[in-house]
N, C-alpha and C positions, 0 to 999 in steps of 0.2 A: 106162536105169538109171545109166549112167556119167555122163550129163549131170546127172541129179538129184543125184548125189553131189558133182559139181563145184560146183553151185549151193549145196548145203548147206555145203560147206567155205568158199565165199566169204562166206556169211552169218555163219558163226561167226567168220571172220577179221575181218570188219567190226565185229561185236559186241564182240569182244575189244579191237579198236582203240579203240572208243568208251568201253568200261569203263576201259581203261588211261588214256585221256585224262581221264576224270572223276576217277579216283583221283589223277592228278597235280594236277588243279585243286583238289580237296579238300585234298590234302596241302599245297598252296601257301597256301590261305586259312585253314586250321584254326587255326594259332597266333594269327592276328589276331582271329578270331572269339572264341576263348576269352579273349584278352586284353581285347577290347572288352567282353565280358560281365562279366569280372572288374572292369574299371574302372567300368562302369556301376553295379555293385552297391556298390562303394566310395563312389561319389557319393551313391547313395540312402541308404545307412546314415549317412553323414556329415550329410546333410540332416535325417534323422529325429532324429539326436542333437542337431542344432541346435534342432529343434522342442522336444525335451525340456527344453532349457535356458530356454525361454520360460515365465515364470510367469504372464503375463497377455497375452491377445490379444483385447481387448474388441470388435474389429470382425470377429473370426472369419476373418481373412485367411489363416490357415494351415490352415483346415479342409480345403482341397483337397489338403493334403500327406498323401495316403494311397495305398494300392495300387490304387485304382480308376482312377487316372490315372498315366501315365508321369511321372516326376519332372520331365522337361523341360517339362511343361505345368502344373506347380505355380505358384501365385501367386509372383511375384517372381523366378522362375528363368528364365535364358536359357541355351540349350545351343548348342554348335557344330554346324553342319550335317553335318560330316564324321564326327566320332567320337561325337556325342550325349553329350558330356561337359559338365558345368556350367562356363560361362565367366563368368556374371554373377549376382550375388546382390544384388537391389535391393528392400529392404524399408523404404525411407525413409518418413517421415511416417506410420507405421503404428500409433503409440501402443503399441508392444510394451514389455513389462517383463520383465526377466530378465537373464541373463548371455550373453556370446558364447561359444559352445561351442568347446572346444579342437579338436573334430573338424572345425571349419572348415578347419583346416590340411590335411585329407585331400583337399580338393577341388583336386587338383593342376593342373587346367586353368583354374582361376579367374583371371580377369583384372580383375574389378571387384567390389568390395564396397562397397555403399552402404547403411548402416544409420543414416544421419543422422536427426535429429529423432525420436528415440524415448526410451525410459527405460531403456536398458541400463546396468547397473552392474558392479562388479567390475573386473577388469583386462583389458587387451587381451591376448589369448592369445599366448604365446610361439611357439606352433605355426604362426603365420602365416609364419614364416620358411621353411616348406616350399613356399610358393606362389611359385616362382621366375618364374612368368609374370605375377604380379600387377602391374597398372599403376595402379589407382585404388583408394584406400582412404579412405572417408568414414565416420567415426564421430562427426561433429560433433553438438552439441546433445544429449548424453546425460549420464550420471552416472558415466562411467568414472573409475576411481581408479588410484592407484599411478603408476608411471612409464611413459614411452614405451619400448616394447620396443627394446632395443639391437640385437637381431638382425634388425630390418627391413632391415638392409643385405644380407641374403641374398636380397632381392627386387630384383634389379638393374634390372628393367623399371619400377619405380615412378616414376610421373610426378606423382601427386597424393597428398599426405598431408594430410588435413583432419580435425583433431581439435579444432577450435574449440569452445569452451563446454562443457568437462567439468570434472572435479575432479582433473585430473592433477597429480601432484607430482613432485619430483625435478628433475633437470637435463635440458637438451636434449642428447641423445647426440651427441658430436662425430662419430661414424661416419656420421651422416646426410650428411655432406659427401662421402661416397664414392658416393652414389646420383646418378650423373651425368645421369640422364634426368629428374630432378625439375624440374617446372614450377611447382608450388605447394606451399608449406608453410603450413598454417593452424593455429597453436597459441594463438590469442587466447583470453582469458577462461578461463584455468586457474590453477593455483597453482604454476607452475614457478619454480624458484629457480636460483641460480648465474648464470653469465654467458652471453653469446651466443658460441657456439663459433666461433673464427676459420675453422675448416674449412668453414663454410657458404660461404665465399668461393670454394670450388672448384666450386660448382654453376653452371656456365657457362650452363645452359639455363633457370635459374629466372626466372620472371616475377613471382611473388607470394610475398612473405615477410611473414607476419603474426604478431607476437609481443605484441600489445597486451594490457594488463591482466593481467600476471603479477607476479611478485616478482623480476624479473631485476635483477642488480646489475652493476657494473663498467662498462667502456667499450663503445662501439660499435666492433667490430673494424675496423681499416683495410681488412682483406681484403674486406669487403662492397663496397667501392668497385670491385672487379674484376668485379662482376656486370653485365655490359654489357646484358643483356636485361631487367633488373629494371624493372618498371613500377609495382609496388605495394610499398612498404616501410613497415611500421607497427610501431613499438616503443613507442608512447605508453603512459602510465600504468604505468610501472615505477619502478625506483629506479636508473636508469642515471646515470652521472656522467662527468666528463671532457670533453674536447674532441670535437666532432663532426668525424670525419675529413673533410678537404677533398675527398677523392676521391669521397665520396658525392654531392657537388654536380656531379660531372662525368658522371653516368650519364644519357646523352641520352635513353634510353627511358623515364625516370621520368615517371609520370603522377600518382601519389598518394604524398605524402611526409609521414609523420606521426611526430613525435618528442615530442609535447607531454606535459606532466605528468611531467617527469623533473627532473634537476639538471644537465642538459647545458650546456656552455659553448661559446663560439665566436661567429662572425658569419656572416651570409649573404654569399657572395661577390658582388662587383659584377657579374659576368657570369652570374648565375644564370639569367636568361631566355634567354641565348644557349646556355649549356651544357645546359639542360633545356628545350628548345623545346616539348616535348609536355606540360609540367606543367599539371595541372588544379587541383590543390589542395595546399596546404601548411599543416600544423598543427604549429607549434612553440611554442605558448603555454605559459606556466608553466615556464619554464626560466631559465637565467642567461645568455641571449644578449645580445650588445652590438653596437655599431656602428650604421651607418646602413642605412636601407631602400634597396636598390638600385633604380635607375631601369630596369634591364634587364628587369624583370618584364613589360614591355610586349611583349617579343619572344616570350613564351609566349602566343600570340594567343588560345588557347582557355581561358586561366586563369580560374577562377571563384571560388575560396575561399582566403582567407589569414587565418590566425590567428597573430599574433605577440604576443598580449596577455601581460601580466605578465612582461616581460623588462626589459632595460635599454637599449633602442634610443634613440638620440639623433638630433638633426638635424630637418630638415623632412620632411613626408610628400611624396614625389615626385608630380608631376602625371602620371606615366606611367600610373597606374591608369585615367585617363580614356580610354586607348587600348584598354581591354579591354572589348569590348561584352558579353561573357558574365559579367562580374563580378557575383556575387550576395552575397558575404559578405566584409566587410573589418573585422577586429577588430585594432586596434593599441592597445587600452586598457592602462592601468597601465604606461606606459613613461616616458621623459623626452623625448618628442618636443616640438618647438617651443621657442621662446626668449622667451615672454611678449612677443612683438613683434606689430606690426600686420599683418604679412604671413603669419602662421602658418597662417591658414585659407585661403590662396589655392588650395590643392589642391581645395577643395570645388567650385569652378566647373568644373574639369576632369571631375569625376565626373558631371556632367549627361549625359554621353554614355553612361553605363552604365545602359541602360534596364531591365536585369534586377536591379538592385541591390535586395536585400531587407533587409540589416542593415548599418548603419554605426556602429561603436562606437569612439569616440576619447576616451572618458572617462579621467580621472585622468592627464593629461599636463601639459605646460607651455604650452598654447596661450593666446595673448593675442589682441588685436584684437577686431573685432566680427564677429558672425555675418553673412556676406554674404547679400544678397537672393537670390543664385543657389541658396541651399539649398532654396528653394521649387520649384526646377526639377529637383530630383533625381527619380529614378524614381518613377512613380506606383505601383509595386509595393512601395515602401519600407514596411516594417512596424516597424522598430526604428531609432531615431535617438538616439544617446547622446553627449553632450558634457559630462557632469558632471565636476566636480573639476578645472576649469581656471581661467583668469582672463579669460574672454571677457566683454566689456563691451557697452554699448549696449543697444538694445531688441531684442525678438524681432521679426523681420520679420513684418509683417501677412500677407504672402503665404504664410506657412507653412501656411495653411489648404488650399493646393493639394495637400498630401501627404495626400490623403484615405484612404489605406490604412494610415496609422500606427496601430499598436496600442500602442506604447510610446515615450514621449518623456521623455528624461532630460537636463535642463539644470541640475541642482542644483549648489550650491557653485561659483558663478561670480560675476560682477559685473554681471549684468543689472539694469537699472533701468526706471523707468516703470511704467505700469499693466499688469496682465495683460490682454491684449487679449480683447475679447468674441468675436472671430472664432475663438478657439481652440475654441469650442463646435462649429465646423463639422467638427472631426475626430471624426466620429460613431463611429468604430470604436475610439477610444482606450480602453485599459484601464488603462494605467499612465502617470501624470503626476507627475513629480518636479521641482519648481521651488524646493526648499528652499535656504536659505543664499545668497540673492541680495539685491538691494536694491529689490525690487518694492514699489510704494506704491499708494495708492488703495484702492478697495474690491475685494473678491472679486467678480468678475462673476457675476450671478445666472444668466447663460447657461451657467455651468459645470454647472448641473443638467441640461442637455441631453445631457451625456456619460453616457448611461444605462448604458453598458457598463463604466464605471470600476470597478475593484476596488482600486486604490491611488491615493490623492491626497495629496501632501505639499507643502504651501505654507508650512511652518514656517520660522522664522528670516528673515523679511522685515520690511517696515514697513507691512504691510497694516492698514487701519483700517475702521471701520464695523461693521455687524452681520454675523453669519454668515448667508449666504443660506439661507432655508428650502428653496430649490429643490434643495439638495444631497440632500434626502430623496428626490428622484426617482431617485437612483443606487442602485437596489435591490440591486445586486450589490457595493456598496462594502464592502470588508473592512478596509481600513487608511486612516484619516483622521487627518492630522496638520496642524493649523493653529496649533500652539503658537508661542510667542515672536514675537508680532506686537503690534499695538495694537488688537485687536478689542474691541468693547464690546457691551453689550446682553445679552439673555437667550440661552440655548441654545434654538434652535428645536425644537419638539416633533417636527417631521418628521425632524430629524437625530438627536436622542437616542433616537428610537424605531426607528432602522434596525436591524432584527434581524440583518442580515447582518454587522454590524461585529464584527471580531475585535480591533482595537486602535483606541483613540480618544484622541488627544492634543490638549488644549485649554489647556495650561498656559501661564503667563507672558503673560497678556493682561489686559484690564480688564473681563472679563465679569461681569455682575451677575445678580441674581435668585436664585431657588432652583433646586436640582437637581430637574428635573421627575420626576414619578412614572413617566414613560415609560422611565426608566432600567432599570426592571424587565424591559423587553422584550429587553434585550441578553443573550440566553441563550447566545450564542457568544463573548462578549467575554472576553479574558484580560488585556488591559491597559486600564485606565481612569485617565487622568491629567488632572485638571482643577485642579491645584495652582496657587498663586500668582495667584489672581484675586480677585474681590470677592463671591463667592457668599454668600448669607445663608440663613436658615431652618434647618430641621432636615435631617439626613441621612435620606432616606426609608427606611423599613423594607424596601421592595420591592427594595432593592439586594441583599438576601439571595437574590433569585431569579437573580442573575447567577452561576450555579453554575460557570461556566468561569473565573471571575476568578482570576488568579494575582498580579497587581500592581495595587494600588489606592492612588492618590496623591491625597489631598484637602487636603494641608497648605497653609498660607498663605492661608486664606480667612476668612470670618466666620461659619462654621457655628456653630449653637448647639443647645441641647437635649442629650439624652443620646445616647451612642453606641448605635446600633441593635443590639439583641441578635441580629438576623437575620444579622449578619456571621459568626456562628458556623456558619452554614450553608455558608459558602464554604470547603469542605474542602480545596480546592487552593490556597488563598491562601498566597503566599510573602512578599510585601512589602506592608505596610500602614502608611501614614503619614497620621495625622490631626493632626499637630502644628500649633501656631500658629493655633488657632481659638478659639472661645468655648464649647467643649463642657463640659457639667457633668454632675453625677450620678456614679454609680459605674461602674467598669469592669465590663462584663458578664463574669461568671465563665466563661461558656461559650467565651470567646475562647481560653482556655487549652487548649481541645480542638483548636485548629488546629495539628495536629502538623507540618505542612509549613512553618509560618511561620518565616522566616529573619530577618526584620527587622520590628520593631514600634516605631513612634515616636508616642507620645501626649503628648509634651512641650508645655509652655506652653498649657495649657487651664485649666479650672476644675474638674477632676475631684476627687472626694472618696471617702472610704471605704477599705476594705481592698483591697490589691493582691492579685490571685489568685496562687496559688503555682505552678501547673503550666505546662506548655508553654513558650512563649517567655519567660515571666516568670522562669524558672529561669536564664536566660542574660542577665546584665547587659549583656554586650557586644552583644547583639542587640536589646536593649530600652531605650528612652529614656523616662523619666517626669518629667524635671526640669521645674520651672515649674508644678507642681501642688501647692500648699502644703497642701491638705487631704487628701492621700493619706497612708495609713499602711500599715505592714507588720506582719505577724505572723511573725517569725522569719527574714525575709529582710533581711539587713543590707547586702547589696551595693548597694542602691539609695539608701542613706543617707537614708532617710525615717524619720520618727518611728514608734515602736511604737503599735499601735492600743490604745486604752484598754480595760480590762476592766470591764464594766458588770455588777455583781452583780445589781442589780434586774432587769436585762433577762434575766439567766440564770434568776432565780427565776420571772419571768413566763413564760419559755419552757418551763421544766419544768412549771409549773402548766397551761399551755395544752396541752402534750403529754399530761399525765395526764387532763385533762378530755376531750380528743378521744378518747383511747383508751377511757375509760370509756363515753362515749356510743356509740362504735362497737361495744363489746362488747354493750351493751343492745340496740342496733339489730340486731346479728347474731342474738341470741337470738330476738327477736321475728320476724325474717324466717324463721328456721329453723322456728319453730312454725307460721308461716303456710304455708310451702311443704309441710311434712309433711301439714298438713290438706288442702291442695289436691291433693296427689298421691294421697291416698286416694280422693278423689272422681273424679279424672281420670287413670287409669293410662297413657293414651297420650300424655301431654305430652312435651315435648322433654326431652332429657337435661339434668341440672342443670349439666353442664359447658358447655353451649351455650345457656343461657337468655337470652343477649343477642340472639338472632336471632328475628324474627317467625315464628310457627308456621305450618306448612303441613301439611295432612293427606295421607295416602297416597291418599285418594280424589281429591283435587285433582290430584295428579301422575298418577294413573291415567287421569283424564279428559284431562289435557293432552297425553298421549302416545298416546291411542287404545288404552289398555290395554297400554302399552309394546310397541306393534306393531313388528315387525321393520322396517317401512317407515320408522319414525322413528329407527332406530338409526343414529347418525352416527359412532360410534367405540367402541373398547374398549381397556382397558388392564389392567395387572396387578391393580388393585384395583377394577375395576368397568367398567360399560358406560355410554356417554353417549347420551342420547336428545334429540331435538329436540321441543319442546313449546310450547304457548301457555298462559300463566297469566293468568287474569282479574285476579288480585290485583296484577299488575305491568302494569297498563294495556294488557292484551292484547299484551304484548310476547312476541316469540319468545325462548325461553330454552333453555339447555342443561341437562339434568338428568343428573347423574352418580349412578347407582345403585351403591352399594358392594356388592362381592361379599363377603359375610360368611363365605363358606366359605374364603376366602383367609386364611391365617395373618397376623395383624396388621391385618386390615382394619378391625376395630372401633376399634383404637387409631389407625389411619390416619385414620379419620373424625373422631375427637376432636381429633387433632393438626391436621388440616387446618382444621377450624372455628376453632380457637383461633388458628391462624396467620393466618387471614383476617379476624379480628374487627376489628382496627383499621387494616387496610391500606387506603390510598386513594392509588392511583397510576395515572396514565393508561396505563401499560404493563403493568398487572396485570389479569387477568381479574376482573371485579367479581362478587362473590357477592351474590345477592338474598336467599336464605333457605336453610333446610335442613329435613329431616324425619327424625325418629327415632320410628318407630311400628311397627305391625304391619300386614302385608298381609292380604288377604282370606282367606288360609289360616292366619292366626294365627302367621306366621313373622316374626321380627324384620326390620325394614326400615329402612335408612338411606340418605339421598340428599342431595346438594347441588344447589342450583339456581344456575346461573351465567348471566351475560350471554352471549347467543348471538353467535357470530362468523360472519358471512355468507360470508367468503372462505376458510373452512376453515383447515387447518393449514399451516405452512411445509413440512412433510414432503410434503404433496400437491403443492405448487407446485414443489418442487425435483426431484421424481422422478416427475412425471406422464408418461404415455406420449405425450400430445399436447404436443410441445414448442413448438407454434406460439404458445402463450401463456406466455412465460417471464418471469421477473422481470428487470427491467432493472438496470443497475449502481446507479442512484440508489435504486431500491426496495430492493435488497439492502443498500446502505449504510444506508438509513434503518432497516431492520429490525435490523441488528446494533447500531445506536445505541439503538433502542428496547429491545432485550433487555438491553443493557449498563446502560441507565438503570434498568430494573426490578431487576436483580440488585444494582446499586449501592444502590438504595433498601432492598432486603431486608437487605443486609449491613451497611450503615452508618447507616441512618436509621430502623431499627425497634428497639424496646426490648421484649424482648431481640432481638438479631439473629436473622435467619431464614436457614437453609440450605435451598435448594431440593431438592438431592439427586438430581434426575432431569432435568437440563437437556438437552433434545434437540429436534429440529425438530418432532416431533409434539406437543410441549407448548408450541409457539409458535403462537398463533392470530392470524388477520388479520381486521380489521373491514372495514366498507364502504370506508374510505379507505386500506386496506392498512397501517394502523397496527398494529404488532405488540403482542400482549398475552401475557404469560407466564401459563400456567395450570398446573393439576394439582399441587397441593401434597400429594399423597398420601404422599410421602416426606419432606415438610418436617420439618426438625428445628430446634427452638428451642434456641438456645444460651443458657442461663441465666447471668446475671452474678451471681446470688446463690445462696444455698443452695437446692438442689432441694426444692420443696414440691409440694403438690397443685395449686397454681396455676401453677407454672412447669415442671411435668414435661414433658419432650419425648418425641417419638416415637422409638423405638429399633428400627425395623424392620430386619431383618437385612441384606438386600442394599441397598446405597446406590447406586441408579441402574441404568442399562442398559448392557449389554456394549458396548464400543466408546466409550461416552461417560463411563463411570464412571472416576474417577481411579485410577491404578494402585495407589496406597497403600491404597485401600479393600480390595483383595484380601488384605491382611495384617491386616485387622481394625482399621485406624486409624479413629478417630472421624470422623464427618462434619465438614467444615470449609468455610470460605469458599474456601480454595485448591482444594478438590475441585470446587466449583461453577465456579471460574475455569477449571479444566481442561476440564470439560464444555463450557463456553462457547467455549473455544478450538477444540475439535473441531468444534463447531457452525459456527464462522466458517470453518474450513478446508473443511468440507463445503459450505457455501453458495457458496463461490467456486471450488471445484474440481469440484463436481457429483458427488463420490464419497463414498459412505457409509464410515464407519470399519470397517464389517463386510464390505466388498466382498471378493470372492474373491481379488483380487490381493494383499490384505494378509495374507500368511502368511509362515511361516519368519522371523518376527521383524520383517518390514517393517510399519510402521504408517503411517496417514495423515499423521501429524506428520513422519515421516522422509521420506515420499514428497515432501511439499511442500518440506521443508528442503533436500533434495538437489537440487531443481530450481532453487532460487533462487541467484543472480538471473538466470543466463543463459538458463534455459528457462521463463521465466514463462508465455509464451503456451501452451505445451504442457499445463500443468496447470490452466489456467482452464477452467471449465465451458463445454462447446461451445455450450450454449444461450445463455450470457452472451456468448460471442464473437459469436454470430449477431446479438444485439441491438446489440452495439458496431459491427459492420460495417455494419448498416443505417443507423446514425446517424453513421458516420465521414465526415469531409470527404474529398474526392478527394485522392489522393497528388500531391504536387508534385514530389518528387524522391526517387530511391532513396537509401538510406543507405549508409554506408561498406561494410557487409557485402555488399549487393547489388552495389556497384561492384566489389568485389574479385573476385567470382565471375562477373561478367557476361561472357558470350562465351567461356567456357572450358569446353568439354565434353571428356569423356575420349574415348579413341580408339575405343571401341566404342559411342559415342553413348548412354551412360547419362545420362538427363536429371537435372539438379539443380534442383529448384524449392525455393527457400528460403521456404517458406510462412509460417513464423513471422514473418520480418522483412518480408515483404510486408504482413502484418497490421499490424505495428508502424508501417510507413510510412504506412498508411492512417489511422491514428488519432493523436490528440494524445498525445505522450509523457507528458503529465501524467495521462492516463487510466491508463497503465501504472504510473506512480509511485503513483497512488492505490491500484490493486489490489495492487501490491507491498507498500505500507505496511499494507494490511489483512491480507495473508498474514503479514507480520511480527508483527502483533499476535496473530493466531491461533497462531503458533508460540510466542510469548512466554507466552501463556496456557496452552499445553498442554505445557510443559516437564515432563520426568519428575520432577524434584525439586520439591516444593511450594514451597520457599523461593525458587526461581528464577522463580516465576510472578508476573505482574503482579497488582496489586490492581484491583478493578473501577473505582475512582475514577480511577486513571491510565488505564485502558482507555477510559473514557468521555471523558476530556479529550482523549486522542489521537484518538479517533474523531471528536470534534467538529471538530478541526482539519482532518482529512481531508475531512470533510463540507463545511466551508467552502471548502477548496481546490478541491473539485470544482465549485464554482460557476463558477470561472474557466474550467473546461473546457466547461461548458454554454454560457457566453457565447461562447467561441471557436467552438463548433459552430454556434450560431445565426448568427454572423458569416459563417462559411464557406457556409452554406446560402444566405444572401442574395447 
C-alpha cells in the first residue's frame, strides 16, 4: 500500500513537471504565433485589395487569388520560408488594367515589385514609402501619370527604380540622391521636366542612369562625373544645353554613352579611348560639338558604334577606326570633316579590317579626292554606304559590285563623272540608289532594271542622254523615280508610266517627246507627277483623273493641246496644278473650282477662252495665274485684269425658251406616265413600290425557292432591321446571293427599306456591296414582305475574322491594311462623290464583308441617311431612324440628338480601325468607368505600342519576322542585371521589336494615329475621309519596302 502511494506521487510529480514545461513552451511561442497570424492576415487583405483595383485581367491570372489557396501559392506571389510573408510581387507582362492599390504599402516584408509591361494607370502610391525592405521597383511600360513619389527615399534598400515608358510628369526628385544602394534608375520615355538633379552624383553604386526622351532642360551636372561605377548613361532626346562636363569622359567603367539630340557643346577629349577603355557605343549626334575626332578610340578595343553626325567636327577622319574589329556603325555625316583635298578619303582603306561594319555614313562633309578602289573591300556585311554632299570626283570603282549586301547607296551631290556602270546591277539587294547632282554622262544602263528591289532611284541633275530604259518597269517596288534635269529623249516607256507602285515621278527638264500615255491612269498611289519642261504633244488624257492620290501635278512647258480634261476635278487632294506654257484651248472646266485644297493654279500662256470660274482658287489672284490667254473673260472678278464677258441677249432668250419647252414636255410626259402606272397598278397589285421602280422586279416566290423556304440552314446573319439568308437566284446567272429580309415589325423598317434602296440606286464602287434587285410584295400568308438581294461575300464579315475562336487563321498586317484602305475608299465615295452625299450611320466590323480575294465591301445601308443639298422633297427625303448606329461605334454627339453627319461616320470608322489593330471591341468589359477604346490606345502610344497590338496580329508578324541581329539599347541597358531575390526581367515587348523591321512598327503606329484622329471626341477635330484615304495610301506604299526587306532577309 505504501509502495503504491509512492509510485502514485512520483507519477503526479512527473506529470506536473511535463505540464509546467509545456506551459512554459506555450508561453514562449504564443506572442510569435499570434503576431505571425496577424501579419499573414494583413498580407492577405492587402493582396485582395490589390486585386480589387484591377479593372481587367483578360488572361485570368488572378483567378487563383481566393481562399481556396494560401496566398503564398497565388499567381505572382513569393513568400519568405521563415515567416510566410509576401516578399515578391511579380505580375509583369500580364496585360492587367487598373490602378496600383495603396494597400500595397501594407506588404511590409515586400522586397520586389515587378508590374512592368501592363496597363496600370493613375499615380504611383505614396504608401510605398512603408516598404522599408523594398529593393526592386519596376513599373515600366505602363500608363502611370503624375510625379515620381518623393518619399521613395523612405525605402533605403532600393537598388532598382525602373519607371521607363510611362506618362510621368513633374521633376526628378533630388532626394533620390540619398538612396545610396541604387544600381539602376530608368526614367526614359516619360514627360519629365526640369533639370537633372546634381544630387544624383552621390549615388556611388549606380551603374545605369537612363533619362532619354523627356523634356529635361539645363546642363548635365558636373557631379555625374563622380559616378565611378556608371556603365550606362543616356540623356538623349531632351533639351539639355551647355558644355558637357569633362569629368564625364573620365568614367572608366562607361560602356554606353548617349547624349544625342540636345543642344550640348564641347569636344571629345583626345584620350577618350584611354579614359573609357570599356566603351562600346557613343551617340552624341545632333548637338553643337566641335573639334577633331580623337585617334584614341582604337584603345577601346570592343567599340562598335559611333554617331557624331550633325555637329561641327573638323579635320580628317582618323585611321584608328580600322583597328576596331567589332565596329558596326560609323556616322560622321553633316560635319565639316575633310578639306576638299586628295587625301581626305585615305581612312577608307583602314576600314577594310572592320569585318562587321554595317553602316558607313560620311555624307555632307568637305571630302575631296576620288573614291579609292579599296571601298570595294569593305565588309561584305555592309548594308548602307553614304558619301553624298561632298566634292568627291572621278569614277565609281567598278569593283563596287563586291559589296553585294548593300541595301542603300548614296553618292549624290558630288563630282562623279563618266558612265553609270552596268555592273551596278549586280547589287541585287539594293533598295535605295541616289546618284543625283553629279556629272554622269552616257545612257542609263538597261541593266538597272535588274535591281528589282529598288524603291528609290534618283539620277537627276546629270548629263544622261538617250531613252528611258523600259527595263525600269521591272522594278515593281519602285516608289520614287527621279530622272529630271538630264538630256533624255524619246517617249515615256509604257512599262515605266504604268508602274502602279510609284508615289513620285519626276521627268522634268529633259527633251522627252510623244504623248502622255493612257497608262498614266494606273498610277493610283502617285502624289507627285512632274513632266514639265519637255516636248510632250497631244492631249492630256482624261484618265489622269484616276490618279486620286495626286497632290502636285506639273505639266508646264510642253506642247500639250486640246481642252483641259474635266476629270482633273476628281483629284480632290490636288494642291499644286501647273498647265502653263502649252497650247491648251477651250474653256476652263468649271468643276476645277471645286478643288478646295488647291493652293497654286497656273494656266497662263495657253489659248483658253470663255468665262473664268468664280469659286475655289479663282477667288485668290495671288494663287492663280491666267495671263497670256487673250480670249478669257470675267464676270465680276476684276483682280485678273481680264475683259468682262459680253452679255448675249439672244442667247438668254433662247435659253429661256429652251427651259420652258423642256419643262412643258416634261409635264406632259409626267401626266402620261402617271396615268399609265395607275392603270398598271390596278391590274397588278404586287408590283414594286413606286419609290423603287428603278430596280428589276423579283417575286416572293423566287426568293422563297432560292432559300429553301427561308430555311434556318441558309441564315447567315441578322441585324436590327432584318435577317440575311444565303440563296441562289436563276435570274442572276445562278449566282449565290445574300437576301436581306426586312423585319417590318421593327419601328422604321419600312422607311429603312425605302431609304436603303434609294441610297444604292446609283452607287457603283468596288468597295460597296452590289445590290442586284429587291422585292416588295406579299408572302404566302398575305403579309407585307420586303427584301433586298445583294452580292454574296464568301469570306464573311470582318467581325468574324477579328474575333473568331480559332486564331490560327488570322488577318495579316497587309490584309488589315488593305481592308482599312478599302473601307476608307468606300466612305470617301459615299461622302464626297455621291449626289446627294450619303451617311452610312452604322459603320462597324459586321457591316464590312470580304469577297474571295479578301477585298472589303461596305454593306448594310439600313440606317443610311441622305443629306439633301436642296429643299427636302418627296424625291430627296432621307431616312430619319431614331438611333444612329451601334453602341460603341456611334459618335458621342448622337446621344444628344445631333443629326447624322460625315463626322459621325468618321468616328465609327476610327473605332473600327482601332479595333482591327488592337483586337479589342469598344464594348469589352475592360472599358468602363469612363475608359474607352480611344483612350486605351492613346495612353499607350508611343512607348507601349506592342502591348496594345492584337495578339493574333503579333503572331503573324513574328512568323514573318527576320532573325534578330542585335539587341537594342533597352535590352543592353537591362542585360545581366537581376535583382537580389532573382526576380526575372524579360523585356518581351522589345524582344519583339528587335525581331521585326522597325518600319513595321512605324506603319502600325501610323495606323493607330489615324484611328485616334478619326475618333476624337469633338467632331471638328476629326479627319475627313479624303485625308484618311490619302494618308493610308502612303502607309500602304511604305509597307512595300518592309515586304522587300523581309524577302531579302529570308533569302
